[in-house]
N, C-alpha and C positions, 0 to 999 in steps of 0.2 A: 504494500500500500504506500503510494507516494505521500509524503507529508503534506498536511494541510496548513497553510500559513495564514491563520486568522488572528485578528486582534481580539482581546477579551472584551465583552460588553462593558461599556463605559461605566455603568452603574456599579460594577464589581471593582473597578479601579479606584473609585473615590473613597477617601477615608471617611470614617464616621465622626460626627461631632455632636455633643449634647444639644438637644433641641432648644434648650433655654438660651443658647448663644446664637440661635438662628432665627430669632423673631417669634419664638413661642410655638405652641402646638398648631395655631391657625395658619402658619406659614409652611407647614410640612405636608407634602402630598404622600398619602399612604395607600391610595387605591386609584384605579383607572376604570374607565368605561370604554369599551370598544364598540363602535357602531359599524356593523357589517352589512353586506348586501347579499349574502348567501353564496358568493363566488370565492373560492379558495384563493385565487390569485390576488384579490383585493384584501380579503380578511387576513391573509398571512402577512401582508405588509404591516398592518396595524398591530397584530399580535407580536410580530418580530420586533417592532419598535418598543412595545411595552416590555418585552423580555430584556432588550438591550438596556432599558432604563432601570432594570432591577425590580420590576413590579410583576414578574411572573408569578402566577398563583394568587395575585391580588387584583385581578381585573374581572369584570363582568362583560358578557357579550350580549349585545342587543342587535336585532336585525331589522332592516327595512326590506319588507318582502313585497314583491309584485305579484299580481294574479298570473297564473301560469296555465298553459294548455290552450288548445283551440286557436282562436284568432288573436290571442293575447300577444303572440310573437310579433304581430304586425303593429301592436300598440306600444311597443317598448320604447319608442321615441318620445312618448308623452311623459311629462313629469309624473312621478309615481303617485302623488295624491290625486291628480286628474285621471290617471289610468285606473285607479281603484273605483273612482266615481263612475266612470264609463262602464266598467265591468259590472258594477252593482246595478246600474240603470238597465243595461242590456239583459241581465238575468231577471230583473223584475218584469221587463216587458215580455221577454220570450217565455219564461216560465218552464216550458217543456225541457226535459233533460236532453233532448236532441240538440238543443241550442246551448247546452252547458259550456261555458267558456273557460272555466277554471278546473284545475285538477289538484288534489291535495299534494303538498310538497312535504316529504319527510326528510328532515335534516338530521335525525338521530340524536339531537341534543335537546332534551326536555327542559334543560335549564336556560335555553336561549329564549329571550323575551322579545316581543315586538317593540321596536324602538318608538318611544313616545317622548317627544322633546319636553313637553310640560312636566311629565312625571320625572324624568331624569333631572331637569332643572330644579324641581321641588326637592328631590333627594339631596342634591348638591347644597341647596340653601339650608335645609333642615339639619343636615349633619355637619355643617361647616365648623361650628364651634367645637364639636366633639372630635371629628375626624380630619379636619383641615380641608384644603381645596380638593377638587376632583379633576383629575386629568381625563380629558375626552379625546380619543383618537379615532378618526373616521377615515374611510377610504372608499372611493368609488362615487360615480355620479349620483346614484340614488340616495347617498348619505348626506349630500351637501346641505339640503334644506333642513334636515334634522339637526346636524351639527351646528349650523349657523343659528338656528332657533334657540338651541341650548345656550349659546353664547349671549344671545340677545336677552334671554329670560333670566340668566344668572351670571352677569358679567363679573361680579366680585367674588364668585365662588368657584369658577371653573377656569381651566386653561385648555383651549380647544386647538387641536392639531388636525389639519385636513391633509391627507396624503392623496396625491394625484391632483392635477391642476383643476380648480373649480371653475375655470373659464372667465368668470367676472366677479366683481365685488370681493376682492381678496381680503379687504379690511374686515370682513365678517369673522375672521379667524385670528387667533393669536399667532399661529405659525402655519405656513403652507410648505409641505415637502413634496417636491415634484422632480422628475427627471429633466435634465437639460434639454432633451430633444422635444419637450413640450413647448419650448420657445422657438422651435424651428421656423414657425410661420413669420417670425420677425427678421429672419436672415434674408440677405439679397437673393440667394438662390430660390428661396420659397416665394418671395415677392414676385419674381419673374414668372412663376408658375400659376399665380392667381390673377384672373382677369381684374382689371382696375375696379369694376363696378361691384365686385364681391369682397374686396379687401377689408371694407369696414365691418364685414360680418364674420371674418375669420378671427378666432381668438387663439392666444392672448393678443391684446392690442398694445400693451405697454411692457417695457422691460421689467424684470423681477424687482419688486420692492425689497426693502431691508428685511422684512419678516418672511421672505421666501427663501427656502433652502433648496439648492439645486444638487441633485445627485446624478451619477452617471447612468445607473440602471434603476431597477425596482428594489425596494426593501423586501426582506424575506425573513424566514425563521432559522436559516441555516447558519447560526453563529457557532462559535467554538464549542460551547457547552452542549448544544444540540447535536453537533456532529460527533463529539466524543461519546455521547449517549447512544447515538445510532451505530457507531463503530462497534460498541460493545454488544448491542442488541442483535446486530447482523453478523457478528464474528463467526459463528458456527457455519453460516451459509456462504459467506462471501470470502472469508480469509483463506479458505482452502482452494479457491478457484485458481487455475493456472494464470500466471502473470505474463504480460501486462493485461489488466482488465480494462476493456473499452466499453464505456456506457454510452448508448445511443438514445437520445430523447427526441421523440417525434411529436411535434405539436399539430397545429391545424392551420389551414389558410386563413388569412385575415384580409380586410379590405385593402390595406396598404402593403400586404405581403402575400399575394395570391400564389397558389400553386396547386397542382393536382397529381395525377398518376405519373406524369413525366418526371417530377421530382422524386417520387417513390422509386421509379425504375433507375434513375440516376444514382440514388442512394444505394440501392442494392448492388449495382454494378461496382461502385466505389468500395463498398464494404467487402465484396468478393476480392477486390484487388489488394486490400490491406489485411485480409484474414490470416495470411502467412505470418504476419508480425504480431498477431494477437494471441495471448494465451487463452482468452475467453472474451466473449461479447455478450452483453445483456442489453436488450432493447425494451423500451417502454413507450407506450402511446399515451397521449393525453385524452381528456374527454372530448377535445375538439378535433381529434384525428378522424378524417373521413374513413368510412368503412372500406372504400375501394383502395385507398392508400395503404391502410393496414393489411388488407388482404394480399397485396402484391408482396409486401415484406414477409408476411407469414408464409406465403407459398414458397418464397425463395429460401428462407432459412429455418422453416419449421422443423425440418429433420436434421439440421446440422448439429453435430456433437459439440461444436465450439460455441454455439449460439443459444442463448436462453431468451425467450420472449415472454414478458410478464403478461398474464392473462387478464389483468384488471381486477382480480379478486384481492380482498384484504388478506394479509397485511400489505400495504403499499411499500415497496422497497426503495422509494425515491431517496429518502434521507440516508439509507444504507449505501445506496449507489454513490451519493455525494461523498460519503466518508471513505469508501473503499476503492473507488475508481482510480485508475492511473491516468486516464485521459477521457475526454468527452467528444462526441459528435452531436450537435444540436441543430435543429432546423431554425432558420433565422426569424421565424414569426414570434417566438416566445421570448419576450423581454425578461419575464420572471425566471425561466429556466437558465437563460444565459447569465443573468445577474448572479444566481446562486452558484453556478459552476465557476464563473470568473472570480468569485470571492475565495475559492479554495487554493489558488495559485497553481493549479494543475493545467496541463495543456487542454485547450478548448478549440475544437474545429467547428466551423459553421458551414452549413450547406443551405443554399437558396437565397443568400444575401443579395445577389444580383437581381432578384425579382422584386425586391422591396422598394417602395417609393415613399415619398413624403418624409415624415419624421422617423419612420422605421429605417429608412435608408440612412438618415442622419445618425441614428443610434448605432447602426452597424459601422459607420465610418468612425465614430468616436471610439468604439472598441478596438478597431484595427489600429488607429493612431496611437492608442495606449499600449498596443502590443499584447493585449490580453486574449485575442483570438486570432486564428489563422483560417483561411478558406480551406475547406476539405476538398481535396483533389483526387484522392484515391491512390496517390503515389507515396503516401506517408509511411514511415516506419514508426508504428505506434510505440515501440519500445524506446524511441528517442524522447528524451525529456527536455523541455525548454521552460524557462521561468519568466516571470513578470511580477510587477507589483500588484497584488490582488486588489480587486475592488473593495473599498472599505466604506461603502455608503451607509451601512447600518450604524457603525460606531460614530461616523461623522454626523449623521442625523441626530443620534442621541446626544452628542456633544452640543449641538445647536439648541436642542430642547432644554438642556440643563442651563445653558448660558442665558436663554430667553427667560427661563424661570427665575434665575438669579437677578436679572434686571428688574423683575417684579418683586423681589424680596422673598421668593419662594424657593423651596428645594424639595427633592424627592427623598423620602425615607428609605434607606437601603439596608 
């Protein structure tokens, strides 16, 4: 197993100091609320930041849920509050189960509550004298209105962090954490791609303000402690595999990074070419991977003694793969998977970057310029090791949160 070069979460590096010297109990944050949207890619960013701040196990998860099923996929562009009203109205009018638009969503977490801004703000206010301020961390478009409402309702009792760019009115939050490529529309290259009559509608419209923290990639949960735990948990299964271990993560096409079966065929051909230099290969698909893409890869390697393809059943080996892999091949569409892999310091090869456009292309360019990824060509010797300075977005984001809290006279109890 090639070593993982990660920094420790910033909360664990800070020394402790008696609270009496830090402004009293009402200046110390002891708990956090995570506002999620039901998608792991967004929620993992918030939970990862909470972990990095030393509040793991001291946070509650609330979710903003949209109606699902039927034609609701077509209504996903609506604000979530309006979407729910439309769904309710249609069900009232149609009545008949044939027109049922929603289907129950099972998240497997009975302790997850529906996000209610008024209720969370009320809790923050009522418990302030006893438990201090409340840290609120949200990620994803559907969480924006909830997080900003909490800030508006309890401004003296909460510190609100919004992850991913909220597009407008950034002053609604105490801190915004977003990748640099979200500001790609302001670059000269992007401006040339936008017709002049549409430029006023493309966000963001202004450079990042002082309370905006720019990262290279996405935040995640793959910090040093999590990977040490995963390495131990997956030791029996992964430590015995022939080395080097190549992990292949296949995502799914996105609007700015489209691909189909052609990329799958290209990937299988390239993996065949490097198979000689691999001790073993493990392939994982995401929930976004099209069936026809997965089928091509399974058909090609399903009977290979060197290749294991995860069947999607629990337990998910993803964290174990991050801990034990010697190198990665990742499709260009997934900012999250690339961010996680590039934080380990291990070789990361990307396939499909040439098909990405707009800010996805800008993200790929930034990774190449930092030397944290190389294009996958099929001519690689996977046993060859090369190094770089790992992405450190999680620790940097946590540092900025602590600095912003200190400016307000607050600190996190670690």
